[in-house]
N, C-alpha and C positions, 0 to 999 in steps of 0.2 A: 504493500501501501504506499502509496503516496506519503502520507501521514506522519509513517516511520522514517519515511529515510529524509523527511527534511524539521529542523529544531524550529519551525515560524514563532519558539516560544521567548526567540531571541531577538525576534521584533517587538514585542510586546511592551519590553522598558522606556523603550525608545520613544512610543506613540506616549505609552502614556506621561515620560519627563512632558513632552509638546505639550497634551491636552491640560497635565495640571498646571504648566505656566499660563495657559490660554486665560482658564477659569479663575487664577489667582490676577490677573489683570480686567480680564473682560469683567467679570464680579465690582472689581474698585473701580472699575470707571463709570459702572451703571450706577455701582450706592454711592461714589463721592460727586458725580456729576453735577450736583448744586455746587462741592467746593471747589476753587480755585490752587487745586496740587499744583505742584510745581510738576514738571514733568519729571526731577528727579527720581521723586516717591518712584514709579513704574520700573525705573532701570535696578532702584534699590530692592523692591522685596523682590523681583527675579532671581534678582543677583542672590538676595539674602536665600534663597529659596534652593537654586542651586549648591550654596555655598551649603547649607544644612541637610542634606539631600546626599550630595559626598559623605560629607562625615556622618552621618546617621547609617549610610548604608541601606538609604529606605528604598532604594530600587533594585535594590540584591536580597532578592528574593529565591529561591529554591522550589525543586519540585518537591522536599519532603520537609520546606519550612510550614510550621502548626500555626492557626488561626492566633495561637497568643502571641506567638513574636511578630506575625502581621500587624495585628494591634498594636503592639509594644510601639512596634514601630511608627504606627501614624501617632498615638499621645505625645510621642519624644519630639515627631518631626514639629506637630502643631505649636508642643510646648514650646516650643525655640523659637516659634516663627510668630508667634504671639508676641514675646519678651523682644523679638529685635523691630516689630510692628511698631511696638507703645515706645521703643527707643525711640524710633526715626520721630515721632509727633511731637516729643518730648525735647528735642535739638532741636527740630524746628518750632517751635512753638505754637505748635498748630490750636488752642483752644478753642479755633470754631466748631472742631471737628467730637463732638459731644462724646461720653463711652458710648451711649445708645446705639450709635450708628456704626463705633468700631468692634463691638459685641455683636452687633447684625452683621457683619462683615465676615468678622472671625468664624462665626458660626455658619453661616451658609460655604462657606469655601470650604471648611472643612468640614461637613454632612456631606456636598456632593463630591468631593475627595477619597471621603470613609468608603461611600456607597460602589463611586468607580472603582476602589480598590479590590474591594472584594466581587464585587463582580463579576473581576478580569478575574483575580484570582477562585473565585467558585468554578467559572466556567472553564479554566484549562484544566483545572480538578477533575471535571463532568467527560470535558476531551481526551485526557489520559486516561479516565476511567472506561468510560462506554464508548468511544469511537476508537482507543488503543491507540490514539496519534502523540506524536513524540515519545514513542516509548526507547527503553534504553535496555539491550538485553545485556545481561549481568551474568559470569559466572563464581562458584565462592570457592576458594580451596581451604579446605578445612574442614574437621569435623567434631564439632565439641558443642557446649551450648550456646555461645553468644553468639557461634555461627546457624546455628535453630534457631535461635532469635532472631536474624538479620532477614534468614527465609522467608521465616514468620509475618515478620514487616512486609517484602516483596509482595506475598498474598496477602496480605490482611488491606494493607492499604495500596489496591490497582491507582487509585486517582495519583501515587506519585510519579506511575507510568514505567517502573519497573516490572521486565520481562523477564523472570528468574529461568536460566536454561539446562543449567548441568553445578551437581556438587563432586567434589574432587575428594577423598580424604588422601592426607598425604602418610597416613600407617598403615594402608595395605600393599602388598606386597607389589605388586601389577598398577603401582603409580609411578607414570612416568614425566617431569613436564613435559617431554618432546610433542604427549598423545593428547595434553591440556592444551600446549601451542596448538598443535594440528587442529582441536577441537576452535580452537577462538578462531584462529583463520579461514577455516572450512564454513564457520558458523555469522562469520563477519559479529562477532561478541564487540559490543561495545565499551563493557566496564568488568575490571578486571577486580574480586575481591578476595583477600588474602588475610587467615588467623595468621599472626605475627609468632605466634606460642609455636605453631604445628611443625613450620620450618627450618631448614639451615639457613645458617648467614649464607653460605656460597649459593643456595636456594633463590631464597628470598635479591638475591643479587642478579641471579639471570634472571627471574621475573622483572625484574626493575627495568636488566639490559633491551629484554625481549618488548616491555611493552613502549620502553621510548622509543625503540626501531621501530614499530609499527602502529604508530599514532595511536594504542590502546589509554585507556582512562585505571588509573591504579591506584588502591585506598584498600588500607588495613585496616583491620579489628585489630584493637593495641592491647599489648601485653610490656613487661617491663624491658622488653628487651633493647639493644642498643641501637635497634629504628628513631629512637626519641634522642637521639644528637642529630639526624636531618631537621630540615627547616620543615618542620610540616603542620598541617593546616585541622583543624577542630571538627566537626559535622556532628549532627546527631539527627539518627533515624529514629522516630520515634523516640525511642531511652535511649538506643543502640548508639555507643560513641565509634565514628570511622575516622581515620587520621585517612588524608588525601596528601604524597608524595608530594605533587606540585602542581602551587596554584599558578594559572596562565592569567596574567592580568589582562591581557586582549580578549579571553572568555567571558570577562566581566562588561555584561552589553554595556554602560553607559562611556566604560574604555571605549568599548570598540564605535560609538557613534564620536565618541570625539574624535576617535584616529580616521574614521571615512569622510568625516565635514572637510579633515587636515586636509586628507588627499584627495578629495572633490576641487575644493578652493584654492588647492597651489596647482594642482594637474587644468584647471578651468585658467588660471592666468596666465601658462605657462603656455598652452595650443591656443588661443589669444594674440596670448603680447608675442610669442616666439615663432608659433609652429608657423604659426597665420603667412607669414610672410618669406617664415627661413624656407619652409620647405616648397614653392617652385623654384625658387635661389637653387640649393642643393640638388633639385629636379636634374636641370638645365646642365649643372655641372657634371654630377653624376653619368647622364645620358651621355654628352659627348666623350668622357672618357672611354664608356662601355657601355653597352648597350643592355638593353633587362630592365628588368621593374626598380624601381626608386626607391621600394622598402624591401627587408629581408623576414622572413618568420621564420620562425624555429618553434617546433614543438617543448617546452618545458614542465618542468614539476612544478605545483603552486598548491595550495593552501588542504593538508587533509590528499594529500599526494595527485588531487586531481590535475590531469594532463592543459594546457591553453597554451595558445599562439602567441610567443611574445615578438614584437616589433622592434627594428631597425632601420635606420636609414642602410641601405647598403653600403659595403665597403670593398667588397669583392667581386671581383670576376662570375661570369659564370661558373657552374660546373665544378665547386670548389671543394667538394665535399664539405660543407660548414656543419651538414646535420654528422657528420664521422666524425670529422677532426677538429681540436679547440684549437683556435688559432696563438702562434708561437710568437716569440719577439724576432723581428725581420722577417717576416711572413711572406713568400714570393707571392701568394694568392692576392694579398691587400694589395688596392690601387693606391694612386697618389693622392688622389682625394681621400682615400679611406683611412690611408695613413692620420690623415691631418683631423679628420672628428672622429676615428679611436682617439688622437691622443687629446684631445679636448672633451673626450666625451660626447661629442654631440651625436653621434649614429646611436644613442642609448636613447635620444630625447621622445620617438616615436612613442616610448613604452607610455607616456604622458595619459596616452589614448587608452593604455593599458589599464593604467590606474583608475582613469574615468568609467570605464565600466565593469571597476570592480574583479576586474583580476591579480592584480597587483599594489602595492601600495606604493607610496613614494621612500618611504624607510622600512628595510628589513631585509631577513636573508638573501641575498644572490642568488636566482631561481638556474638550474645546469641543467642543459641538452641534458634528453633522456638516458644515453647511453652510458653520460658520463655519472649520473645520479648512481644508476647500477654498480657502478665500477667503484664512489666512493662511500656507498652504503655498506659495501662488504672489506671497505679498509677504514671507518670510523664507526668508535662508537657512538650512541645515540645521534647519529645522522640524521634521521627521522626524526627529530626534535622540534628540529627547522620547520616541518610541514605542518607546526601547530599556529601557524600566522600566515596573512599572503605575504610572496615573495615582495622583495625593494627593486628598486630601483638604484639606489644606493642604501649600503647599513653600517653595521658598526665596524665588520671585519673590516670593511673596502678604506675608510679612513684613518685605520689603524695599521694600513700598510700592506692587506693582504689581498692586493687584489692581480689582476691578471694573470697568467701562467701559473696551474698547478706543475713545478717543477720537481718537487718531492712531497712524500706522504703527509711529512710536519709540515708544509704549506698549507695545506685542505684541514689538517687534524688542529693548525692552531685558528683557522678561519669559523671550522662548525661551535669552538669553543666560544669566541667573539657571539655568535650566531644564536647558540645558546644563552649566554649572558643576557642579550636583548631580549630573545623571546621571553624570560623569566624575569626579570628588570625592566618589562617596558614601563614608561613613562612620554606625553606628551613633549616636555624639557627634551629628553633624549632624543625622540624625533627631532626636534628642533637647532640643535646640537648639530645632530650628526648632518643633517640639513646645510645647515651655513658652512663647515665642514669642506661639507660635498663640494659647495661649490667655489669656495676659495684652492681647493687644491682645480678643480677646472679648471678657474683663471689663470692661477701658477704654474698649471704644470705636474702630472704625475708621471714620473718613472718605469710607476710598472704598466704604467696605460700601456697599450700593444695594438 
């Protein structure tokens, strides 16, 4: 079913964000229409709502979040909002606004947002329970009281959207991780739950490596082993504590929409401000030197290992084997104009169309052609962690000097280390910093550009 293949719930939080902001402002315009409120008031309440939402994680509601937790989020959100609302009125000394109208405004928006929040919460639960939408297939490794309780949670709360498929008992003689891994790959399992107490450290490391390299979500049912030494995140499924091994910042819908907004705005600026006039000029120069298309496209691996066409200005002659061999220094296949546009990174500019249409991001791990991805996956442990986010036109590895030809295994190993750091530590500030450093390198030149 298409419901099971697409996680539409990721779109709900950004839409709710916009709706809530609209409610806060529209109700304010209607109720305060008789008062001469400064325009900064509406900017202020919008910024306050956004800041409080981020601080309280107001829109971070998981499929296993309880009603009481949602209610707690709402109470905290509006308590702080009411405090900041009164602060503004006190600072600007808007005494003409009576307490009754302020309380009325507060009650109206809180009632609407409360209802909207619980309606969406209920609809999502119903969607998962009865339509089996946005379901996540899971396996459990371990056989004890805690694992049995977790499996009961999956069965007793179908509204969480977890589809339990199989349980493995590590104490059985015929238990092998290779059999588990084969089942997970064959049945397209999304999440793996492990009982730490029943697995050896070597087995835990093997499971972690498998999950990282196959883009599977891995969670632990905890005990007192040294897995606690890692940076983990506690979650509760009903009353069962579960540990997440890795928290990807861009899996947070608010972070995702923030990054996507940056991508759209930046790509539009480049497309309209640069590509609109540069493309005809380069088209003429490229065609004068060698016949053929202006753009070169190549299949590469993107988010969740999905294939997509990556676009560039053509910098080589035709029939150059560009899909089979990576470019090396002083490559004879590169044309004269190709050398210039590659050295200045101008050849990468058409990828802003990829960014605009959502297959790439401005900043992210650089995508590799399919053949190289298979080779690197065999060489570099946790290589597939890069696929948790969209690939980028530029990335942390590139601005740190790991760009161009892969001459030794250490080159791609170090590049992937920076990519994984980016995936696990993303922030908009980091994106802006990498973007600025990339522009500077493009202007002054990069000796590793080939």
